[in-house]
All heavy atoms as an XYZ file, in Angstrom:
964
protein
N     207.321     28.043     -5.105
C     208.307     27.575     -6.171
C     207.601     26.850     -7.328
O     208.138     26.578     -8.333
C     209.211     26.596     -5.598
C     208.594     26.126     -4.350
C     207.734     27.213     -3.839
N     206.279     26.498     -7.182
C     205.587     25.740     -8.166
C     204.673     26.621     -9.009
O     204.113     26.274     -9.910
C     204.596     24.621     -7.441
C     205.401     23.524     -6.888
C     204.538     22.604     -6.189
N     203.244     22.318     -6.603
C     202.438     21.535     -6.289
N     202.674     20.742     -5.330
N     201.222     21.454     -6.903
N     204.702     27.949     -8.706
C     203.838     28.879     -9.446
C     204.820     29.812    -10.232
O     205.768     30.369     -9.698
C     202.938     29.691     -8.467
C     201.998     28.739     -7.857
C     202.213     30.751     -9.274
C     201.271     29.525     -6.753
N     204.545     29.866    -11.447
C     205.275     30.835    -12.398
C     204.330     31.851    -12.809
O     203.182     31.650    -13.289
C     205.730     30.060    -13.651
C     206.880     29.058    -13.303
C     208.125     29.734    -12.951
O     208.490     30.944    -13.176
O     208.989     28.887    -12.291
N     204.753     33.125    -12.782
C     203.901     34.363    -13.232
C     204.688     34.931    -14.290
O     205.941     35.221    -14.211
C     203.674     35.242    -11.990
C     202.676     34.650    -10.977
S     202.403     35.837     -9.651
C     201.509     37.056    -10.589
N     203.977     35.474    -15.314
C     204.591     36.128    -16.407
C     203.907     37.498    -16.450
O     202.785     37.592    -17.012
C     204.479     35.171    -17.653
C     205.071     34.029    -17.379
C     204.311     32.896    -17.053
C     206.494     33.758    -17.595
C     204.833     31.592    -16.894
C     207.039     32.457    -17.284
C     206.266     31.346    -16.997
N     204.601     38.467    -16.077
C     203.941     39.842    -15.976
C     203.965     40.700    -17.267
O     204.940     40.494    -18.210
C     204.657     40.718    -14.888
C     204.454     40.056    -13.528
N     203.464     40.271    -12.788
C     205.301     39.289    -12.920
C     203.571     39.660    -11.706
N     204.782     39.010    -11.630
N     202.843     41.348    -17.614
C     202.729     42.181    -18.754
C     203.822     43.059    -19.112
O     204.117     43.178    -20.220
C     201.395     42.875    -18.499
C     201.014     43.884    -19.634
O     201.138     43.542    -20.811
O     200.922     45.180    -19.317
N     204.308     43.902    -18.107
C     205.296     44.723    -18.342
C     206.548     44.076    -18.905
O     207.314     44.590    -19.759
C     205.482     45.678    -17.183
C     204.480     46.695    -16.779
C     204.838     47.295    -15.577
C     204.070     47.536    -17.968
N     206.940     42.896    -18.251
C     208.098     42.252    -18.700
C     207.899     41.635    -20.060
O     208.812     41.748    -20.853
C     208.447     41.014    -17.698
C     209.709     40.367    -18.115
C     210.114     39.267    -16.948
N     209.249     38.185    -17.332
C     209.242     36.994    -16.662
N     209.916     36.916    -15.618
N     208.494     35.991    -17.082
N     206.766     41.176    -20.360
C     206.394     40.629    -21.792
C     206.515     41.746    -22.736
O     207.076     41.722    -23.796
C     205.184     39.914    -21.795
C     205.046     38.743    -20.898
C     203.556     38.149    -20.818
C     205.918     37.588    -21.427
N     205.982     42.877    -22.442
C     205.928     44.094    -23.310
C     207.336     44.629    -23.543
O     207.710     44.890    -24.759
C     205.030     45.187    -22.730
N     208.036     44.782    -22.566
C     209.583     45.188    -22.629
C     210.250     44.238    -23.550
O     211.027     44.884    -24.431
C     210.137     45.321    -21.216
C     211.601     45.844    -21.322
C     212.256     46.066    -19.973
N     212.401     44.650    -19.305
C     211.930     44.251    -18.196
N     211.148     44.982    -17.614
N     212.175     43.017    -17.827
N     210.100     43.004    -23.340
C     210.925     41.989    -24.233
C     210.357     42.158    -25.668
O     211.355     42.109    -26.538
C     210.532     40.584    -23.712
O     211.040     40.581    -22.316
C     211.332     39.699    -24.516
N     209.083     42.300    -26.017
C     208.635     42.652    -27.233
C     209.228     43.959    -27.831
O     209.605     43.950    -28.997
C     207.097     42.720    -27.318
N     209.374     44.942    -27.061
C     209.813     46.234    -27.554
C     211.255     46.126    -27.794
O     211.772     46.768    -28.711
C     209.664     47.236    -26.356
C     208.197     47.627    -26.101
C     207.906     48.147    -24.834
C     207.217     47.551    -27.053
C     206.550     48.452    -24.607
C     205.849     47.829    -26.759
C     205.494     48.328    -25.494
N     211.905     45.129    -27.200
C     213.409     44.959    -27.477
C     213.594     43.867    -28.677
O     214.788     43.569    -28.954
C     214.022     44.306    -26.273
C     214.241     45.468    -25.241
C     214.443     44.870    -23.824
O     214.785     43.639    -23.693
O     214.677     45.803    -22.856
N     212.476     43.598    -29.341
C     212.564     42.841    -30.628
C     212.418     41.304    -30.466
O     212.597     40.708    -31.531
N     212.002     40.810    -29.283
C     211.832     39.382    -29.183
C     210.392     39.043    -29.674
O     209.431     39.717    -29.166
C     212.061     38.936    -27.791
C     211.881     37.441    -27.562
C     213.485     39.375    -27.297
N     210.282     38.136    -30.553
C     208.791     37.745    -31.117
C     208.118     37.098    -30.131
O     208.639     36.554    -28.997
C     209.103     36.890    -32.350
O     209.570     35.590    -31.856
N     206.713     37.144    -30.259
C     205.969     36.366    -29.401
C     206.220     34.920    -29.346
O     206.069     34.261    -28.304
C     204.406     36.779    -29.774
C     203.466     36.117    -28.724
C     202.553     35.172    -29.010
C     203.372     36.238    -27.375
N     201.829     34.766    -27.872
C     202.448     35.441    -26.913
C     204.190     37.088    -26.416
C     202.010     35.342    -25.529
C     203.805     36.879    -25.101
C     202.772     36.133    -24.647
N     206.539     34.444    -30.543
C     206.808     32.941    -30.567
C     207.991     32.648    -29.663
O     208.024     31.713    -28.940
C     207.272     32.598    -32.069
C     207.501     31.184    -32.156
C     207.610     30.782    -33.704
N     207.681     29.308    -33.944
C     208.601     28.682    -34.366
N     209.720     29.246    -34.702
N     208.475     27.414    -34.406
N     209.026     33.484    -29.756
C     210.244     33.227    -28.807
C     209.869     33.381    -27.438
O     210.351     32.703    -26.557
C     211.339     34.188    -29.241
C     212.600     34.002    -28.609
C     213.343     32.646    -28.829
O     213.001     31.883    -29.730
O     214.171     32.189    -27.917
N     209.117     34.435    -27.077
C     208.648     34.650    -25.832
C     207.899     33.465    -25.232
O     208.081     33.019    -23.931
C     207.801     35.908    -25.539
C     208.588     37.118    -25.745
C     207.971     38.370    -25.169
O     207.596     38.453    -24.027
N     207.638     39.306    -26.138
N     206.955     32.908    -26.028
C     206.264     31.629    -25.577
C     207.206     30.516    -25.289
O     206.977     29.811    -24.396
C     205.274     31.295    -26.864
S     203.821     32.400    -26.783
N     208.232     30.370    -26.243
C     209.235     29.323    -25.992
C     209.947     29.450    -24.602
O     210.056     28.602    -23.893
C     210.196     29.262    -27.157
C     211.176     28.137    -27.137
C     212.338     28.245    -28.116
N     213.202     29.298    -27.863
C     214.146     29.342    -26.908
N     214.248     28.371    -26.050
N     214.864     30.439    -26.705
N     210.279     30.736    -24.324
C     210.937     30.983    -23.001
C     210.020     30.710    -21.738
O     210.406     30.171    -20.892
C     211.375     32.343    -22.985
C     212.529     32.648    -23.991
O     213.258     31.713    -24.364
N     212.797     33.806    -24.405
N     208.732     31.080    -22.051
C     207.741     30.790    -20.944
C     207.573     29.269    -20.677
O     207.566     28.712    -19.610
C     206.404     31.439    -21.261
C     206.568     32.968    -21.199
C     205.338     30.768    -20.362
C     205.288     33.672    -21.703
N     207.361     28.544    -21.907
C     207.145     27.127    -21.821
C     208.312     26.350    -21.287
O     208.008     25.313    -20.437
C     206.711     26.554    -23.184
C     205.373     27.273    -23.641
C     206.643     25.109    -23.216
C     205.077     27.164    -25.015
N     209.520     26.814    -21.456
C     210.770     26.118    -21.000
C     210.666     26.048    -19.383
O     211.287     25.242    -18.814
C     211.966     26.733    -21.462
C     212.342     26.512    -22.828
C     213.564     27.358    -23.381
O     214.165     28.135    -22.436
O     214.122     26.906    -24.492
N     210.088     26.992    -18.809
C     210.009     27.191    -17.332
C     208.893     26.395    -16.695
O     208.905     26.160    -15.540
C     209.928     28.669    -16.995
C     210.944     29.525    -17.405
C     210.660     30.959    -16.959
O     210.463     31.306    -15.845
N     210.749     31.894    -17.862
N     208.043     25.702    -17.469
C     206.990     25.027    -16.956
C     207.275     23.549    -16.826
O     207.924     22.864    -17.701
C     205.697     25.209    -18.021
C     205.275     26.553    -18.117
C     204.075     26.557    -19.213
C     204.795     27.238    -16.852
N     206.673     22.824    -15.872
C     206.788     21.482    -15.741
C     206.076     20.617    -16.870
O     205.292     21.124    -17.564
C     206.210     21.096    -14.380
C     205.197     22.155    -14.207
C     205.975     23.454    -14.913
N     206.182     19.398    -16.937
C     205.482     18.620    -17.940
C     203.981     18.648    -17.658
O     203.210     18.657    -18.587
C     205.912     17.175    -17.847
N     203.443     18.643    -16.491
C     202.060     18.767    -16.156
C     201.781     20.116    -15.574
O     202.454     20.616    -14.653
C     201.657     17.749    -15.081
C     201.841     16.335    -15.501
C     201.468     15.292    -14.365
C     201.518     13.899    -14.900
N     201.365     12.950    -13.737
N     200.685     20.824    -16.259
C     200.550     22.225    -15.938
C     199.112     22.375    -15.706
O     198.137     21.865    -16.205
C     200.868     23.103    -17.317
C     200.563     24.645    -17.097
C     202.170     22.972    -17.643
N     198.867     23.299    -14.534
C     197.531     23.778    -14.208
C     197.527     25.222    -14.601
O     198.382     25.942    -14.331
C     197.216     23.620    -12.685
C     195.964     24.050    -12.394
C     194.897     23.097    -12.130
C     195.596     25.514    -12.118
C     193.566     23.463    -11.863
C     194.303     25.814    -11.892
C     193.378     24.798    -11.616
O     192.046     25.272    -11.398
N     196.580     25.581    -15.482
C     196.478     26.825    -15.963
C     195.506     27.598    -15.214
O     194.235     27.370    -15.235
C     196.049     26.991    -17.508
C     195.975     28.361    -18.027
C     197.103     26.112    -18.385
N     195.872     28.754    -14.556
C     194.936     29.579    -13.837
C     194.869     30.908    -14.755
O     195.937     31.683    -14.750
C     195.436     29.925    -12.466
O     194.454     30.751    -11.899
N     193.810     30.964    -15.441
C     193.727     32.141    -16.440
C     192.878     33.261    -15.836
O     191.657     32.996    -15.636
C     193.131     31.674    -17.810
C     193.320     32.735    -18.848
C     194.374     32.448    -19.713
C     192.507     33.712    -18.946
C     194.573     33.362    -20.776
C     192.702     34.617    -20.027
C     193.685     34.429    -20.889
N     193.377     34.411    -15.456
C     192.648     35.507    -14.961
C     192.298     36.337    -16.215
O     193.240     36.846    -16.869
C     193.538     36.293    -14.035
C     192.786     37.432    -13.308
O     191.769     37.969    -13.851
O     193.224     37.758    -12.183
N     191.077     36.558    -16.585
C     190.518     37.224    -17.700
C     191.066     38.613    -17.797
O     191.352     39.152    -19.013
C     189.004     37.169    -17.885
C     188.667     37.304    -19.351
C     188.425     38.214    -17.019
C     188.790     36.113    -20.194
N     191.463     39.291    -16.702
C     191.934     40.639    -16.738
C     193.439     40.751    -17.141
O     194.130     41.736    -17.174
C     191.584     41.499    -15.648
C     192.185     41.107    -14.296
O     193.126     40.152    -14.229
O     191.862     41.564    -13.272
N     194.043     39.584    -17.456
C     195.312     39.332    -18.046
C     195.359     39.713    -19.512
O     196.259     39.974    -20.197
N     194.042     39.845    -20.192
C     193.925     40.198    -21.556
C     193.724     41.719    -21.534
O     193.414     42.385    -20.579
C     192.497     39.566    -22.251
C     192.645     37.986    -22.220
C     191.238     37.545    -22.664
C     193.653     37.628    -23.096
N     193.984     42.290    -22.780
C     193.839     43.709    -23.009
C     192.355     44.068    -22.536
O     191.432     43.403    -22.896
C     194.133     44.030    -24.342
O     193.918     45.244    -24.771
N     192.077     45.247    -22.077
C     190.843     45.611    -21.671
C     189.801     45.728    -22.628
O     188.616     45.672    -22.417
C     191.002     46.989    -20.909
C     192.455     47.046    -20.758
C     193.226     46.182    -21.529
N     190.219     45.882    -23.965
C     189.345     45.909    -24.984
C     188.580     44.508    -25.183
O     187.491     44.434    -25.862
C     189.885     46.394    -26.277
C     191.052     45.579    -26.785
O     191.733     45.091    -25.983
O     191.198     45.478    -28.051
N     189.181     43.458    -24.691
C     188.564     42.095    -24.719
C     187.549     41.899    -23.598
O     186.649     41.018    -23.721
C     189.533     41.127    -24.629
C     190.589     40.918    -25.790
O     190.018     40.548    -26.784
N     191.717     41.525    -25.709
N     187.678     42.571    -22.515
C     186.909     42.348    -21.350
C     186.812     43.661    -20.432
O     187.420     43.690    -19.434
C     187.368     41.089    -20.575
S     189.139     41.307    -20.251
N     186.150     44.623    -21.059
C     186.182     45.962    -20.339
C     185.414     46.043    -18.942
O     185.623     47.039    -18.161
C     185.522     46.770    -21.339
C     184.563     46.127    -22.163
C     185.386     44.667    -22.307
N     184.573     45.039    -18.727
C     183.833     45.063    -17.409
C     184.437     44.200    -16.358
O     183.869     44.020    -15.326
C     182.307     44.693    -17.589
C     181.684     45.582    -18.720
N     181.619     45.101    -20.000
C     181.212     46.779    -18.575
C     181.151     46.223    -20.561
N     180.800     47.207    -19.818
N     185.725     43.607    -16.564
C     186.264     42.830    -15.616
C     186.363     43.607    -14.300
O     186.424     44.886    -14.358
C     187.549     42.251    -16.056
O     188.115     41.313    -15.166
C     188.629     43.315    -16.299
N     186.622     42.864    -13.229
C     186.749     43.553    -11.889
C     187.841     44.600    -11.778
O     187.790     45.473    -11.034
C     186.908     42.363    -10.810
C     186.902     42.988     -9.404
O     186.008     43.818     -9.160
O     187.613     42.507     -8.551
N     188.985     44.285    -12.551
C     190.156     45.149    -12.368
C     190.781     45.372    -13.806
O     191.852     44.944    -13.979
C     191.179     44.514    -11.486
N     190.086     46.064    -14.788
C     190.715     46.362    -15.952
C     191.965     47.318    -15.896
O     192.017     48.255    -15.095
C     189.661     46.971    -16.781
C     188.729     47.625    -15.791
C     188.809     46.729    -14.539
N     192.985     46.780    -16.541
C     194.326     47.648    -16.441
C     194.682     47.697    -17.781
O     194.701     46.756    -18.668
C     195.204     46.783    -15.510
C     196.729     47.543    -15.594
C     194.753     46.671    -14.224
N     195.318     48.862    -18.198
C     195.986     49.070    -19.479
C     197.022     48.093    -19.808
O     197.768     47.678    -18.816
C     196.370     50.495    -19.675
N     197.128     47.541    -21.008
C     198.090     46.653    -21.411
C     197.454     45.238    -21.435
O     196.178     45.151    -21.598
N     198.276     44.095    -21.248
C     197.612     42.799    -21.408
C     197.795     42.186    -22.711
O     198.178     42.719    -23.730
N     197.594     40.909    -22.690
C     197.716     40.077    -23.985
C     196.520     40.217    -24.825
O     195.343     40.599    -24.294
C     197.759     38.671    -23.577
C     198.972     38.077    -22.754
C     198.792     36.657    -22.414
C     200.309     38.513    -23.397
N     196.740     40.137    -26.111
C     195.565     40.011    -27.060
C     194.841     38.616    -26.777
O     195.653     37.738    -26.340
C     196.003     40.132    -28.454
O     196.689     39.094    -28.978
N     193.657     38.452    -27.260
C     193.166     37.097    -27.090
C     193.939     36.152    -27.941
O     194.150     34.994    -27.582
C     191.733     37.249    -27.641
C     190.902     35.836    -27.487
C     190.248     35.501    -26.523
C     191.107     34.957    -28.663
C     189.548     34.235    -26.448
C     190.413     33.681    -28.644
C     189.720     33.362    -27.433
N     194.332     36.589    -29.151
C     195.132     35.635    -29.964
C     196.408     35.264    -29.514
O     196.999     34.083    -29.703
C     195.250     36.096    -31.443
C     193.849     35.991    -32.109
O     193.156     35.130    -31.918
N     193.710     36.959    -32.973
N     197.108     36.209    -28.657
C     198.338     36.011    -28.134
C     198.260     34.838    -27.018
O     199.034     33.878    -26.912
C     199.037     37.064    -27.465
C     199.534     38.218    -28.389
C     200.074     39.460    -27.845
O     199.291     39.803    -26.897
O     200.908     40.009    -28.394
N     197.181     35.033    -26.277
C     196.843     34.076    -25.224
C     196.556     32.604    -25.781
O     197.019     31.638    -25.292
C     195.700     34.423    -24.300
N     195.894     32.554    -26.780
C     195.291     31.246    -27.441
C     196.542     30.767    -28.028
O     196.828     29.403    -28.032
C     194.266     31.538    -28.544
N     197.525     31.430    -28.601
C     198.726     30.974    -29.279
C     199.720     30.321    -28.189
O     200.135     29.230    -28.317
C     199.500     32.040    -29.945
C     200.648     31.684    -30.600
C     200.730     30.903    -31.975
C     201.973     31.877    -30.065
C     201.968     30.476    -32.449
C     203.112     31.432    -30.714
C     203.165     30.849    -31.897
O     204.288     30.402    -32.434
N     199.753     30.996    -27.038
C     200.496     30.384    -26.015
C     200.011     29.086    -25.518
O     200.780     28.150    -25.295
C     200.626     31.560    -24.792
C     201.303     30.942    -23.587
C     202.778     30.547    -23.813
C     201.291     32.091    -22.462
N     198.624     28.861    -25.366
C     198.165     27.714    -24.787
C     198.409     26.543    -26.008
O     198.814     25.606    -25.502
C     196.654     27.739    -24.709
C     196.105     28.545    -23.621
C     194.560     28.796    -23.633
C     196.480     27.975    -22.289
N     198.234     27.009    -27.191
C     198.595     26.006    -28.220
C     199.999     25.520    -28.226
O     200.345     24.370    -28.336
C     198.180     26.597    -29.589
C     198.505     25.692    -30.763
C     197.985     26.226    -32.090
N     197.995     24.859    -32.915
C     197.318     23.911    -32.858
N     196.241     23.793    -32.207
N     197.425     22.868    -33.805
N     200.845     26.525    -28.074
C     202.356     26.159    -28.225
C     202.748     25.342    -26.887
O     203.622     24.596    -27.034
C     203.224     27.423    -28.258
C     203.094     28.397    -29.360
C     203.588     27.607    -30.710
N     205.040     27.340    -30.588
C     205.642     26.400    -31.330
N     204.951     25.740    -32.078
N     206.880     26.154    -31.087
N     202.089     25.575    -25.862
C     202.354     24.742    -24.718
C     202.005     23.332    -24.942
O     202.911     22.424    -24.686
C     201.407     25.191    -23.476
C     202.045     25.539    -22.271
S     201.079     26.205    -21.020
C     199.484     25.444    -21.152
N     201.024     23.022    -25.488
C     200.552     21.589    -25.802
C     201.484     21.125    -26.936
O     201.895     19.958    -26.949
C     199.142     21.655    -26.335
C     198.768     20.042    -26.643
C     198.150     21.930    -25.095
N     201.766     21.919    -28.050
C     202.712     21.513    -29.084
C     204.019     21.085    -28.623
O     204.718     20.312    -29.194
C     202.898     22.684    -30.177
C     201.568     22.907    -30.927
O     200.636     21.939    -30.958
O     201.604     23.970    -31.587
N     204.398     21.756    -27.409
C     205.700     21.403    -26.863
C     205.609     20.415    -25.735
O     206.545     20.354    -24.896
C     206.306     22.775    -26.347
C     206.891     23.536    -27.502
O     208.018     23.212    -27.868
N     206.179     24.493    -28.019
N     204.660     19.577    -25.785
C     204.567     18.416    -24.824
C     204.075     18.707    -23.460
O     203.965     17.797    -22.667
N     203.552     19.934    -23.103
C     202.999     20.155    -21.836
C     201.534     19.581    -21.688
O     200.816     19.546    -22.619
C     202.962     21.642    -21.437
C     204.375     22.238    -21.360
C     205.428     21.384    -20.716
N     206.581     22.145    -20.480
C     207.616     22.094    -21.315
N     207.594     21.717    -22.404
N     208.749     22.718    -20.872
N     201.221     18.881    -20.686
C     200.042     18.333    -20.437
C     199.091     19.275    -19.482
O     199.629     19.466    -18.194
C     200.036     16.944    -19.785
C     198.971     16.126    -19.751
C     199.122     14.771    -19.293
N     197.808     14.166    -18.682
C     197.878     13.532    -17.587
N     198.937     13.102    -16.998
N     196.635     13.167    -17.082
N     198.039     19.666    -19.880
C     197.200     20.542    -19.032
C     196.353     19.625    -18.138
O     195.603     18.806    -18.714
C     196.360     21.591    -19.917
C     197.216     22.333    -20.792
C     195.431     22.236    -18.826
C     196.464     23.293    -21.789
N     196.531     19.616    -16.821
C     195.888     18.820    -15.931
C     194.661     19.351    -15.292
O     193.920     18.652    -14.695
C     196.813     18.053    -14.976
C     197.416     19.310    -14.129
C     197.822     17.299    -15.454
C     198.196     18.903    -12.926
N     194.550     20.657    -15.518
C     193.328     21.343    -15.092
C     193.533     22.814    -15.260
O     194.608     23.376    -15.697
N     192.399     23.626    -15.172
C     192.403     25.053    -15.411
C     191.360     25.676    -14.702
O     190.229     25.015    -14.365
C     192.388     25.326    -16.810
C     191.210     24.961    -17.620
C     190.058     25.654    -17.686
C     191.169     23.687    -18.255
C     188.828     25.386    -18.266
C     189.923     23.298    -18.956
C     188.903     24.049    -18.910
N     191.433     27.081    -14.492
C     190.346     27.933    -14.115
C     190.236     29.099    -14.836
O     191.317     29.474    -15.455
C     190.357     28.064    -12.525
C     191.535     28.787    -12.158
O     191.592     30.223    -12.370
O     192.441     28.364    -11.505
N     189.195     29.719    -14.937
C     189.053     31.104    -15.718
C     188.354     31.923    -14.706
O     187.278     31.635    -14.266
C     188.168     30.818    -16.937
C     187.897     31.968    -17.819
C     189.164     32.616    -18.389
C     186.945     31.646    -18.961
N     189.038     33.075    -14.290
C     188.447     33.939    -13.251
C     188.407     35.224    -13.613
O     188.917     35.706    -14.685
C     189.279     33.803    -11.937
O     190.704     34.290    -12.307
N     187.690     36.113    -12.831
C     187.498     37.521    -13.021
C     186.522     37.985    -14.125
O     186.631     39.194    -14.461
C     188.843     38.341    -13.178
C     189.728     38.148    -11.920
C     189.403     38.915    -10.826
O     188.780     40.078    -10.960
O     189.932     38.710     -9.761
N     185.699     37.115    -14.585
C     184.807     37.386    -15.669
C     183.601     38.129    -15.041
O     183.037     37.549    -14.100
C     184.413     36.086    -16.400
C     183.314     36.606    -17.586
C     185.428     35.477    -17.006
N     183.219     39.325    -15.526
C     182.224     40.037    -15.087
C     181.237     40.525    -16.369
O     181.503     41.516    -16.949
C     182.691     41.344    -14.230
C     181.412     42.152    -13.772
C     183.561     40.966    -13.137
N     180.390     39.575    -16.778
C     179.588     40.024    -17.838
C     178.768     41.214    -17.575
O     178.362     41.414    -16.456
C     178.647     38.804    -18.070
C     179.378     37.759    -17.302
C     180.058     38.396    -16.158
N     178.494     41.941    -18.621
C     177.700     43.199    -18.650
C     176.389     42.850    -19.300
O     176.353     42.261    -20.430
C     178.502     44.362    -19.263
O     177.512     45.434    -19.374
N     175.269     43.392    -18.854
C     173.863     43.301    -19.382
C     173.873     44.056    -20.614
O     172.990     43.748    -21.465
N     174.615     45.086    -20.741
C     174.591     46.076    -21.827
C     175.534     45.688    -23.103
O     175.254     46.162    -24.117
C     175.007     47.443    -21.347
C     174.174     47.925    -20.261
C     174.944     48.968    -19.271
O     176.078     49.312    -19.731
O     174.368     49.388    -18.307
N     176.422     44.915    -22.710
C     177.470     44.465    -23.800
C     177.812     43.090    -23.618
O     178.303     42.728    -22.514
C     178.648     45.491    -23.770
C     179.553     45.426    -24.834
O     179.785     44.280    -25.485
N     180.202     46.540    -25.266
N     177.900     42.202    -24.635
C     178.225     40.918    -24.560
C     179.661     40.633    -24.662
O     180.057     39.370    -24.595
C     177.427     40.036    -25.555
O     177.869     40.439    -26.868
N     180.546     41.446    -24.867
C     182.015     41.234    -25.181
C     182.586     40.467    -24.023
O     183.409     39.542    -24.351
C     182.812     42.540    -25.573
C     184.137     42.228    -26.043
C     182.828     43.515    -24.414
C     184.204     41.532    -27.328
N     182.375     40.801    -22.872
C     183.088     40.097    -21.751
C     182.649     38.551    -21.648
O     183.526     37.740    -21.614
C     182.596     40.762    -20.409
C     183.100     42.014    -20.240
O     182.516     43.050    -20.700
O     184.238     42.251    -19.657
N     181.313     38.347    -21.864
C     180.903     37.054    -21.796
C     181.296     36.188    -23.106
O     181.699     35.072    -23.029
C     179.344     37.032    -21.776
N     181.410     36.900    -24.246
C     181.906     36.263    -25.372
C     183.372     35.797    -25.365
O     183.781     34.844    -25.767
C     181.614     37.241    -26.675
O     182.092     36.598    -27.812
N     184.123     36.796    -24.857
C     185.519     36.603    -24.754
C     185.735     35.430    -23.762
O     186.587     34.550    -24.051
C     186.276     37.968    -24.198
O     186.082     38.976    -25.171
C     187.843     37.661    -23.905
N     185.148     35.397    -22.528
C     185.277     34.374    -21.727
C     184.821     32.994    -22.230
O     185.519     31.920    -22.010
C     184.511     34.636    -20.456
N     183.788     32.969    -22.882
C     183.288     31.838    -23.623
C     184.299     31.202    -24.544
O     184.717     30.002    -24.626
C     181.950     31.976    -24.298
N     184.901     32.116    -25.446
C     185.874     31.716    -26.405
C     187.111     31.190    -25.745
O     187.686     30.202    -26.196
C     186.121     32.826    -27.307
C     185.140     33.237    -28.297
C     185.481     34.218    -29.290
N     186.596     33.789    -30.077
C     187.648     34.507    -30.604
N     187.594     35.754    -30.267
N     188.558     34.079    -31.365
N     187.590     31.839    -24.531
C     188.661     31.409    -23.815
C     188.594     30.080    -23.289
O     189.350     29.207    -23.249
C     189.103     32.464    -22.872
C     190.498     32.102    -22.138
S     191.924     31.684    -23.454
C     192.095     33.298    -24.151
N     187.309     29.963    -22.733
C     187.003     28.653    -22.029
C     187.003     27.560    -23.188
O     187.522     26.402    -22.952
C     185.592     28.718    -21.532
C     185.124     27.399    -20.799
C     186.012     27.134    -19.572
C     183.648     27.737    -20.160
N     186.436     27.794    -24.331
C     186.505     26.899    -25.416
C     188.077     26.459    -25.666
O     188.358     25.310    -25.946
C     185.885     27.549    -26.722
C     185.915     26.555    -28.031
C     185.089     25.606    -28.044
C     186.818     26.938    -28.939
C     185.184     24.709    -29.205
C     186.918     26.170    -30.082
C     186.036     25.073    -30.205
N     188.834     27.516    -25.855
C     190.367     27.265    -26.115
C     190.872     26.382    -24.996
O     191.689     25.459    -25.269
C     191.223     28.551    -26.269
C     190.653     29.441    -27.401
C     190.980     28.767    -28.733
C     190.777     29.686    -30.021
N     190.931     29.046    -31.182
N     190.645     26.781    -23.742
C     191.200     25.947    -22.557
C     190.639     24.476    -22.695
O     191.538     23.544    -22.531
C     190.802     26.678    -21.339
C     191.539     28.037    -20.980
C     190.817     28.768    -19.857
C     192.985     27.623    -20.463
N     189.403     24.230    -22.896
C     188.872     22.878    -23.039
C     189.471     22.137    -24.195
O     190.049     21.121    -24.143
C     187.400     22.937    -23.249
S     186.441     23.474    -21.667
N     189.638     22.831    -25.352
C     190.113     22.203    -26.467
C     191.688     21.863    -26.351
O     192.068     20.621    -26.687
N     192.422     22.634    -25.809
C     193.781     22.452    -25.615
C     194.037     21.358    -24.340
O     195.018     20.602    -24.540
C     194.604     23.741    -25.266
C     194.749     24.600    -26.520
C     195.224     23.962    -27.825
O     196.150     23.147    -27.748
N     194.746     24.390    -28.918
N     193.239     21.418    -23.465
C     193.379     20.407    -22.379
C     193.059     19.061    -22.885
O     193.815     18.028    -22.666
C     192.352     20.734    -21.204
O     192.663     22.061    -20.754
C     192.385     19.713    -20.059
N     192.045     18.851    -23.693
C     191.699     17.663    -24.272
C     192.752     17.189    -25.279
O     193.272     16.041    -25.166
C     190.363     17.724    -25.083
C     189.091     17.768    -24.325
C     187.966     18.194    -25.161
C     188.965     16.557    -23.609
N     193.347     18.163    -26.044
C     194.390     17.814    -27.053
C     195.676     17.323    -26.355
O     196.311     16.394    -26.676
C     194.738     19.036    -27.842
C     195.544     18.617    -29.118
C     195.478     19.894    -30.077
N     196.381     20.933    -29.675
C     197.721     20.927    -30.003
N     198.215     20.010    -30.907
N     198.402     21.941    -29.589
N     196.024     18.073    -25.165
C     197.131     17.656    -24.375
C     197.046     16.336    -23.736
O     198.009     15.759    -23.352
C     197.499     18.784    -23.393
O     196.584     18.718    -22.205
N     195.773     15.832    -23.456
C     195.642     14.459    -22.838
C     195.347     13.495    -23.867
O     194.897     12.355    -23.372
C     194.614     14.687    -21.757
C     195.210     15.397    -20.591
O     195.781     14.792    -19.731
N     194.847     16.772    -20.501
N     195.472     13.811    -25.181
C     195.098     12.666    -26.135
C     196.351     12.215    -26.803
O     197.421     12.987    -26.965
C     194.318     13.333    -27.229
O     194.147     12.659    -28.362
N     196.350     10.949    -27.200
C     197.512     10.396    -27.807
C     197.618     10.817    -29.309
O     198.599     11.072    -29.903
C     197.395      8.808    -27.902
C     197.618      8.237    -26.540
O     198.311      8.999    -25.624
O     197.146      7.115    -26.217
N     196.340     11.251    -29.716
C     196.278     11.887    -31.083
C     196.041     13.248    -31.022
O     195.122     13.859    -30.878
C     195.114     11.097    -31.827
C     194.979     11.602    -33.230
O     195.770     12.301    -33.814
N     193.739     11.426    -33.908
N     197.265     14.153    -31.295
C     197.216     15.412    -31.092
C     196.633     16.158    -32.315
O     197.376     16.752    -33.184
C     198.646     16.022    -30.828
C     199.432     15.459    -29.670
C     199.066     16.350    -28.415
C     199.993     15.942    -27.287
N     199.700     14.983    -26.403
N     195.361     16.113    -32.381
C     194.671     16.585    -33.658
C     194.513     18.172    -33.482
O     194.621     18.790    -32.484
C     193.275     16.133    -33.822
C     193.250     14.508    -34.134
C     192.367     16.306    -32.627
N     194.436     18.844    -34.544
C     194.296     20.211    -34.656
C     192.901     20.755    -34.084
O     191.915     20.216    -34.442
C     194.232     20.654    -36.235
C     194.162     22.163    -36.462
C     195.491     22.858    -36.328
O     196.546     22.197    -36.354
O     195.529     24.053    -36.282
N     192.976     21.636    -33.122
C     191.812     22.135    -32.531
C     191.926     23.705    -32.487
O     192.844     24.301    -32.363
C     191.672     21.728    -31.062
C     191.440     20.212    -30.995
C     190.878     19.771    -29.678
N     190.965     18.574    -29.356
C     190.327     17.572    -29.891
N     189.375     17.705    -30.701
N     190.432     16.276    -29.394
């Protein structure tokens, strides 16, 4: 009961029915407690962001959709108390996986710091 999952197909279907990403984020955030642990599986992103992940699957969020959701979570008063980033499989031939993971780690760190600060500065 403490874990909430938001599946790609449900999010996509809702978007196809005309619900904006902003509204979907609001609906997701409403289901979250005040203190949130974010477990971010990199293969939740679209495979063009991380093609070498262990389990690439068609669909998924864009990088910017995921970053926007994290930001809206903090903007709506949720406190990130911890996070993990999993399923990253960098390729020696192409740096996109490592670059995407590093950027997402940067976003997770920034929003975690912001959520635990009295001064919610722009990050």
